[in-house]
N, C-alpha and C positions, 0 to 999 in steps of 0.2 A: 264630682270629683273622681270617678274611676276612668272617665274618657280622657279628662285631662294627665291622669296618672299614665294611661296607656300611650297618649301621645307622646310624654317627657319621655318614657321609657323607649319607644320605638324612636323617636330622634335621636336620644343618647346611643342609643344601639348602633344605628347608621353614623352618627359620627365616629364611635371607636371603629366600625368596620372600614371607614373610610380612610382614616388616619392610619389604621395597620394596614390596609394596601397601598396605600401611598410610599409607606415605611418599607414594603417588599419592593415595589418598583424602584424604588432610588437604590435598594441593595443590588437589583438584578441589574438595573444600567451603569453601576459602578464596577461590576464585576468585569475582568478581562476576557475576551474572547478568546477562546480556545481553537487554534488552528485544526482546521482538519489535516488527518495523517495523510500525506501524497507522497507517491515515489519520487526519488529525485528526479530532477530535469535533465538528465542525462541518459537514463536507462531505456533501451530500447524494446520496444512491446513483441514479445515472444509468445511463442505457443511449441508445445510437443505431442509428438503422438508416438505411438508404440504399438508397434507392428511383431508380435513374436518376438523374438530376442535382438530387434532391431529399434533404435530410437533416433528420430531425427527433430530438429528445434528448427524452426521459421522464426526469423528476427528482422522486425523493419525498424529502423531509428527515426523517428518524426522529429527529433532534438538538432539543434544547430552544434552541439559537441558529440565528440566520437565516444563510442560506447566500448569498450572491449569485452566480449560475451565469452564463457567458456560453458561446455555441457558436460555434466556429472553423471555418470550411471553406475549405480548400483545392483549389482547381479544378484538373484535369489539365491542359488548354491554358494557354499562357504568357498568352494574350491573354484568357482569363476572367478576372473580376475576383472575387477571393477576398473571402468576407465575415465580418463579425464581428457577432453579434447584438449589441443592448442587452442590459445587465444586467437579469437579473429576480432579484429576491428570493425565495427561498423560505423562507417561515417554519416553523416547526416543525410537524410532521405536515400539512405543505402538500405540493403536487403542481405540478408546470409541466412544460409542455410548449415546447420551443424549436424553430424552423423554420430554415432557411438553403438555399440552392441556388447551383447553377452553370446556365451557359447550356449547356454541353456534361456531359462526365463530372468526378465528385467524386474528387479524389487522397486525401485523407484529411480527417477532421472528429474533433475532440477538444473538449473542455470545460474551462473553468478556473473554479476555486473562491476564492472569497474571505470570509473571516469578516464579519460585520456589525460595523461601527465603534462603539464606545461611544460612547453619546451625551451622555456627562457632559463631553466637550472637545475637544479636537483634530480 
């Protein structure tokens, strides 16, 4: 009797486990896929270097749309003037170099990107 009871418990346990797994798999398949966070398809890839009080940014645009890039430099000393470069349009497959500086030390430097405006209107 005990052998039959063990088999019955084992079979029923396996059935419950398989039913639960099927339910979980159905829920996973029904869940919408979450897209990976990607940068916009117009931003040029840029890198910055800081040498003393000078900052240089190197940008290359691998995309078919023009990217308008600006370099922003924040200086360490309160009396030192922070700078923002003039916007530079980096066209498709183009390369640009932007520079900025402080009188003394650089605290941070970053770039901003803006897509090219459509020429058909506003």
